[in-house]
C-alpha positions as a Markdown table, in Angstrom:
| # | Residue | x | y | z |
|---|---|---|---|---|
| 1 | Met | -28.7 | -8.2 | 5.7 |
| 2 | Pro | -26.9 | -10.6 | 3.3 |
| 3 | Ser | -28.2 | -14.1 | 3.0 |
| 4 | Ala | -26.2 | -17.2 | 3.8 |
| 5 | Asp | -25.8 | -17.8 | 0.1 |
| 6 | Asp | -24.5 | -14.3 | -0.5 |
| 7 | Leu | -22.0 | -14.7 | 2.3 |
| 8 | Gln | -20.9 | -18.0 | 0.9 |
| 9 | Ala | -20.5 | -16.5 | -2.6 |
| 10 | Phe | -18.5 | -13.6 | -1.2 |
| 11 | Ala | -16.2 | -16.0 | 0.7 |
| 12 | Glu | -15.6 | -18.0 | -2.5 |
| 13 | Gln | -14.7 | -14.8 | -4.4 |
| 14 | Ile | -12.3 | -13.7 | -1.6 |
| 15 | Gly | -10.7 | -17.1 | -1.5 |
| 16 | Ala | -10.1 | -17.0 | -5.3 |
| 17 | Leu | -8.2 | -13.7 | -5.2 |
| 18 | Pro | -4.4 | -14.0 | -5.7 |
| 19 | Val | -2.5 | -12.7 | -2.7 |
| 20 | Asp | 0.3 | -11.2 | -4.9 |
| 21 | Gly | -2.3 | -9.1 | -6.7 |
| 22 | Leu | -3.7 | -7.9 | -3.4 |
| 23 | Leu | -0.2 | -7.1 | -2.1 |
| 24 | Leu | 0.6 | -5.1 | -5.2 |
| 25 | Ser | -2.6 | -3.2 | -5.0 |
| 26 | Thr | -2.2 | -2.5 | -1.3 |
| 27 | Val | 1.4 | -1.3 | -1.6 |
| 28 | Ser | 0.5 | 0.9 | -4.5 |
| 29 | Thr | -2.4 | 2.4 | -2.6 |
| 30 | Phe | -0.1 | 3.1 | 0.4 |
| 31 | Leu | 2.3 | 4.9 | -1.8 |
| 32 | Thr | -0.5 | 7.0 | -3.3 |
| 33 | Val | -2.0 | 7.8 | 0.0 |
| 34 | Gly | 1.5 | 8.6 | 1.5 |
| 35 | Gln | 2.1 | 11.1 | -1.3 |
| 36 | Ala | -1.3 | 12.7 | -0.8 |
| 37 | Lys | -0.8 | 12.9 | 3.0 |
| 38 | Leu | 2.7 | 14.4 | 2.4 |
| 39 | Asp | 1.1 | 17.0 | 0.0 |
| 40 | Arg | -1.3 | 18.0 | 2.8 |
| 41 | Arg | 1.6 | 18.2 | 5.3 |
| 42 | Glu | 0.0 | 15.4 | 7.3 |
| 43 | Leu | 3.4 | 14.0 | 8.2 |
| 44 | Ala | 2.3 | 11.4 | 10.8 |
| 45 | Glu | -0.1 | 9.9 | 8.3 |
| 46 | Ala | 2.4 | 10.0 | 5.5 |
| 47 | Arg | 4.9 | 8.2 | 7.7 |
| 48 | Lys | 2.3 | 5.4 | 8.5 |
| 49 | Ala | 1.7 | 4.9 | 4.8 |
| 50 | Ile | 5.4 | 4.7 | 4.1 |
| 51 | Glu | 6.0 | 2.3 | 6.9 |
| 52 | Ala | 3.1 | 0.1 | 5.8 |
| 53 | Ala | 4.5 | 0.0 | 2.2 |
| 54 | Leu | 7.9 | -0.8 | 3.6 |
| 55 | Ala | 6.5 | -3.7 | 5.6 |
| 56 | Leu | 4.7 | -5.2 | 2.7 |
| 57 | Leu | 7.2 | -4.6 | -0.1 |
| 58 | Pro | 9.4 | -7.6 | 0.7 |
| 59 | Gln | 6.4 | -9.9 | 0.3 |
| 60 | Leu | 6.0 | -8.9 | -3.4 |
| 61 | Pro | 7.5 | -11.0 | -6.2 |
| 62 | Glu | 10.7 | -9.5 | -7.5 |
| 63 | Glu | 9.5 | -7.8 | -10.6 |
| 64 | Pro | 6.7 | -5.7 | -9.1 |
| 65 | Arg | 8.9 | -5.1 | -6.0 |
| 66 | Arg | 11.7 | -3.6 | -8.1 |
| 67 | Ala | 9.1 | -1.5 | -10.0 |
| 68 | Leu | 7.8 | 0.0 | -6.8 |
| 69 | Glu | 11.1 | 0.5 | -5.0 |
| 70 | Pro | 12.1 | 3.8 | -6.7 |
| 71 | Gly | 8.7 | 5.4 | -6.0 |
| 72 | Leu | 9.0 | 4.4 | -2.3 |
| 73 | Ala | 12.5 | 5.8 | -2.2 |
| 74 | Gln | 11.3 | 9.1 | -3.6 |
| 75 | Leu | 8.5 | 9.2 | -1.1 |
| 76 | Gln | 10.9 | 8.6 | 1.7 |
| 77 | Val | 13.2 | 11.4 | 0.6 |
| 78 | Ala | 10.2 | 13.8 | 0.2 |
| 79 | Tyr | 9.1 | 12.8 | 3.7 |
| 80 | Ala | 12.5 | 13.3 | 5.2 |
| 81 | Thr | 12.7 | 16.7 | 3.5 |
| 82 | Ala | 9.3 | 17.8 | 4.7 |
| 83 | Ala | 9.9 | 16.5 | 8.3 |
| 84 | Ser | 13.2 | 18.3 | 8.6 |
| 85 | Gly | 12.0 | 21.7 | 7.7 |
């Protein structure tokens, strides 16, 4: 079990993390997972990942948001194609 000092140090580390960096990492992860789920034909899981990325994307600063939008659009098209046939 972690000590009180360990917990305090962890809380300080978490507090120092930039939210924009976490958002970027999280959206990127959802896109990667969404593609992997789509490749495995796990359409419900792929859809969840796409929807999560869509929900978080507007929170990103403009530059990283614009960089991720094409990948998300491609994933949405691939999902729609897989879901329709």
